[in-house]
N, C-alpha and C positions, 0 to 999 in steps of 0.2 A: 570448121569453127566459124568462119565468116558467114556461111549459110545459116548456122544456128542463131547467131547474133541477129542476122537480118530477119529471120522468122520471128524471133522473140520480140523484136521492136515492132514488127507488123501486128503481132497478136496483141501487144499492150496498147498499140494505137487504136485497134479495132474495139477493144474493151472500153477504152477511154471515150471513144466516139459514141459508142452505144449508150454508155452511162450518161454522157452529157445530153444525148438526144432524149433519153427517157426522163432525165431531170427537167430539161427544158419543156418537154411535153406536159409533165405534171404541173410545172410552174405556170404554163400557159393556161391551164384550167383553173388554177388557184394561186395567183401571183402573191408573193410575200412582199408587203409594203411595211418597211421598218417604222416610219414615222410620218403619219398623215392624219391630222386631227379630224378633218371633215370625213375622210373615208372610214376612219375608225368608228365614228359616231353612227354610221349606217349599219354597223354590226357585221360587215363583210368579213368572211373567214380569212385568216392569215394577214390581218392588218393590225398595226399598232401605232402608238404615239409615245414619244419621249417628251416629258414636260417637267417644269419646275417653277418654283418661285422662291423669293427671299425677301425678308424685310429686316431693317435695322435702323439705327439712329446715330445722330450726334446728340448727346444728352449732357445736360448740366444740372447737378443736384443743388438746388438753391437752399434747401433746408432739410435737416435730418431729425427724425423723432429722437427725443432725448433718451428713450428706453428701448430703442432699436426693435420696435414691434413690427408685425406684419408677416412673420414666418417666411414662406417661400415667395412673397411678393418680389418682383424683379429688382427693387431698389432697397430692400431691407439689408442693413449691414454695410451700406455704402455711405461714407461720411459726407458731410456738407462740403460744398465747393469743389467736389470732384467733377471732372468732365471726361467723356469717353466716346470713342467711336466703337460701335459694336453691331454685329449681326445677332439678332435674337431668334431667327429661324432661317434655315436653308432647306428646301425640299428638292428632291430629284426623284421623279417617278417614271414608270413605264407601264402602260396599259396595253393589253394584247387580246385580240379576238382569236381564240383557239378554233372556234367554229361559230355557227349561228347561235348555238345553244350554250356555249361555254366561253368565258373570258377570264383572264388572270390580271392581277394587279400587284405591282411592286412599288413600294414607296420607301425611300431612304430619307432620313431626317438628321439634321444637326441643329440642336436647340438647347435651351436651358443651361447656358454656360455662365458661370459666376466667377468674379475675381476672389482672391483670398479674403476671408472674413465674411463672406456672404454665400448663402444665408448663415446667420450666426449660429455657432455651436458654443454653449455655455455650460456652467456647472455652478453649484453652490460653493460656499467657502471662498477660496482664493480665486475661483473662476477658471476659465479656460483661455489660454493665450494662443493666438494664431499669428504666425509671421507672414508679413506681406512679401512672400516669395512665390515665384511662378509655379512651383510645385504644389502650392496649396490652393490653386484654382480648382473649381469643381464643375462637373457637367459632362457633356459628351466630348471628352478629351482623351487623347492618347497619353501614354506615359510621359512623353516630352511636352505635354500641355497644348499640342496643336489640336484644332477642331477635327472631329471625326463624325462620319455618318453611322447611324444604326438603322436596323430594319424596323420600320414603324408599321407598315402594312405588307402582307404577302398572303394572298388568298386566291381562291378559284370560285367563280360564280356560275351557277347553273340557272340559266335564264328560263323563266316560265316553267318551273317544275310543276306548277299548275297555273291556270290562267290568272295572270296578274301578280304572281308571286315568284321571287327568286330565292334560291338557296345558296348560302355562302358558307364556306369553311376555311379557316385560317385566321390570320391576324388582320383585323379590319376595324373601321370606324364603328363606334358604338352608337346606340340610339340617344345618348344623353344630350348632346347638343350639336356635334359636327354635321349631322345629316340635315338639320333644318335651322335651329335658332341661331347658330353661329353664322350661317350664310345670310340670314336676314339682318343681323347686326352688321355684317359686312366689314367690320374693322378689327379683325383679329390682329392685324399689324399694330394696332394701338393698344388693345388690351383683350384678355381672355373674357369669355362670358362669365357670369357670376358663379355658375356651377363649376366651370373650369378653374377659376381662381382657387376653389376649394379642392381641386384635383380629382373631381369625379372623372374616371377614365374616359379619354377621348378615343382610345383604341384598345383592343383586347384580343385574346386568342380564344376562339370558340366556334360555335355554329350558330347561324342566324337565318331568319326568314325576313325578307323585306318585300312588302307588297302593297297593292291598292285594292280597295273593295269595288271600285268602278273603273276598270281598265280603259274605257273609252274617254272619260273626262279627267280621271286621275285627281279627283277632288278630295277623296278620303282614303287614308292609308294607315299602315302600321309597320312597326319594326320590332322584332323580338330577338334576343341574343342570350345565349348561355355561354359563359366564358370563365376563364381562370380568375379574373380579377387582379392580375399582376401585370397587365399591359404586355410589354415585350420581354419580361423576365420569366424565368422558369416558374412553374406552379409549385408552391411550397406548402400549401394547406389542402385539406380535402373539401374546402368550402368554395363552391362556385358562386359567381356573381350573376344574378338574373336581371336583365335589362328589358324594358319594353316601353313603347309609346304608341299612341294613336293621334292622328292629326286630321284636320279638315280645313279646306279652303272654302270661303264663302264670298258672295257678291262678286262673281266673276274673278275670283282669286285676289281681290283687293284685301281681304282679311284672312289671316291664318290663325288657327288655334291648335295648340299641341299640349297633350297631357302625358307626362313621363313618370315612370316609377322604376325603382330598382331595389334589390335586397341582397344582402350577403351576411352570413354568419362570420364573425371575426374570431371568437373563442367560444367553445361549447363544451364545458365540462360539467360535472355534477354540481359544482359550487358556483359556476359563473357562466351565465348565458348572455353573451355579449354580441350584439349584431347592429347593423345599420340598415335603414330603410328610408329612401328618399321619395318624396312627392315633389314634382316640379310642374309649373304651368307656364305657358308662353302664349302671348297674344300680340299680334302686330298688324298694322295697316300700311299698305303701300299704294301710292297714288297712280303709278304707271303700270300696274298689273294688267294682263290680258287674260283671256280665257285659256291661253296656253300655259302661262307661267307668271308668277310674281317676279318683279324686277327691281330689287332694292337698290341696285346700282344707279338708278335714275329716278327722277321725281322726288317725292318725299316719303319717308318711312318713320312711323312712330311705333315703338315697341316697349313691352314690359315683360319681364321674366322673373319669377320668384320660386324659391324652394323652401321646404322644411325637411330636415334630415333627422329622423328619429333614431337616436343612438341609445340602444337599450343597455342598461347597467354599465355606463361608460365612465362617469365621473366619480372619482374617489374624493369624498368630502369629509375631513375631520370636523367633529362637532365642538363647539365652544364648551359645552357641558361635559365633554368626554365621549369617547367612542368615535366610530367612523361609519358613515353611510356610503353606499354606492348608488349614485343617482342616474336615472334615465333622463337625458336631456334632448332638446329639439332645436338645434341651431337653425337659424333661418336667414334668408337674404332675399333682397328684391332689387331689381335693376330697371331703370327707366332711361330711354334714349330717344333721340330724334336725329335724323340726318337727311340732307336734301340738297337740291341744286341751287346754286347761286347763278352760275352761268352753265347751262346744260352741256354735258359732255366735256366740261373744261374745269369748272371750279365748284366744289361742294363744301358743306360744313357738317360737323357732327358734335353732339353734346350728349353726355351720359352722366347719370348719378346713381350710385348704389348705396344700400345700407345693409349691414351684416351684424348679427348678434350670435356669438358662439355658445351662449349658455342662457337658457330661459329659466333656470332654477336657482339663480343667485339669491341668497337670503342671508344677509350679514348678521341678523339676529340669532341665527342657528349655527352657521358654518364659518369656519376660519379661513378655509381656502378650498380650491377646486383643482383637481388634476385629471385631465382627460386622457383617454386611451385610444383615441382614433386620430390618425395622422391628419394634419391640416385643419383639425378642429381643436387642437390643443397647443396652439402657438404660444410660446412663452414671451416674456419681456425681460430685458437685460439692463443692468447697470454696465455701461460701456466706457472703457478707458482706452483712448488712442495714444500710443507711444511713438510719436513721429520724430523724436529727437535721436532715436537710436540709429546706428549705422544701417540696420535693416529694420524698418518700422514694424510694430506689432499692434494688435488690438486684443483686449482682454474682455471677455463677456462673463458676467456673473448673473445667474438667473435670479429673478425676483419671486418666481412662482405664480405670478398673476397671469392667468389665461382667460380672464373674463372680459377683456376689453372689446367694446364695440368698434366697428370701423365704418367710415363713410368715404366713398371714393367718388372723385369727380374728374372728368376729362372733357376737353373741348378743343377744337382745332379746325383747320381748313385742309381741304384735299384738292391739290392742284394736279391735273392730269394732262401733261403735254402731249401724250399720245396714248393709244389704248395699251393697257397693261403696264403702264409706268406712272407712279404716283409719288408726289412729295407733299408731306403733311406736317406743317408746324403745329405743335400742340402743347398743352400743359397736362401734367399728370400729378394728381393730388390725392393723398390718402391720409385721413385723420384717425386718431385712436383715442378712446375714452374708456377708462377702467370703470367697472361696476362696483369695485370695492375700495377705490382710492381716487383722489382728485389729482389727475395728472394728464390732462388732455394735451395732445401735441400732434404733429403731422410730418409727413414727407412731402416735398415739393420738387418736381423735376420739370425742366424746360427742355423740349426736344424738337429736332427736325427729323422726322421719320421718313424713310423711303421704302418703296415697295415696287418690285417688278416681277413679271411672270413671262414664261415663254412656253411654246409647244402646244398650248390649248387656250381657248378663250376663257381665261380665269382672271377676273378683274377685281382684285382686292376683296375676294371672298364671296362675291355675289353668285347667283345661280348660273 
């Protein structure tokens, strides 16, 4: 018995030794590096990097719009004189080189969390009442209302499927703005780009080609994507979202021009052909660019981005004379910004101004009202009653039916960087609203101290 035990131990030891030897030999040929940003960028097989960033604020809402307009804007439905500490985004990602030709990306996100009553949910008549209780918060939250991550990106990339072009399949960033215009704006921690405010998807599940026409200089390129149109949610319609853009760098990459388009059918029956089709243009100049790359994180950057979204058969409009029309509308928006150095690598400034029109077909001589059928282009307005004297306060929203109001957005602030990848940004956030069918101009005003930090890779407040 003792001999059998001894032989068994020896055999197990030999197998273990040989297995370890073979494993170490293979690892010596291709070592696995869990997290090294510099090594990952070389594309070396079996290398990866864990990274992340977060931004949030201490915010004080100095004034609230009297009709609680703005839809999914981050401060719609928050009453005046409220103050809050909040994370507005937390990212945790892992990038991995499977081989020289293949890489994988995983990105977890916690974002878009709102307190009770925001964004507003209303109805006609007596309205809809929401209690200020923790269980009525909305966003990426668990059932106990704690913040939670969701899967934002998960994809595999086939590099150089042909010269200058990569093939990607999975959940990924779309060509709409995250691949270029958001990076040049550089301040997603302050506000979304103008197309992002309208919730053009920043990520989606599908197949894509991302490439350049001139692999040596990389001055001209393109991105195309066919996807579900539901971001991280299961696909619920047969209608795919088609995205595409082409871009070019000029004058040694000091100037960039991007043209973007997308299309999706929303409803397609014998009696209703309802679709959306966006055109978007982007132009920017950066003073510190080199032949290798634009560098909006230093020097000075001036940018303009604008869109027209053609919504076919979208707005139901009752006529004053009787009957109803279904109107095709073309909401539009344009954004201007400048940001630059005050003290290089230490203190910067940023200023931005946007204009947005949700409906270009308003005619008060013919139509009584307008009701849109495309999310984030049909934001309502509300008569709002706060009931703060109750044991558990409530808010009641009664819809007015006015979806025609134009918006003007303005932000300005300073960006203090005590060290790389850490930023503190005092700023003001202002959004005004003006109806096209009534006289009721008003605004939201928020004062903020915003912070941003990143780790794991050279990611500095959104720059390249």
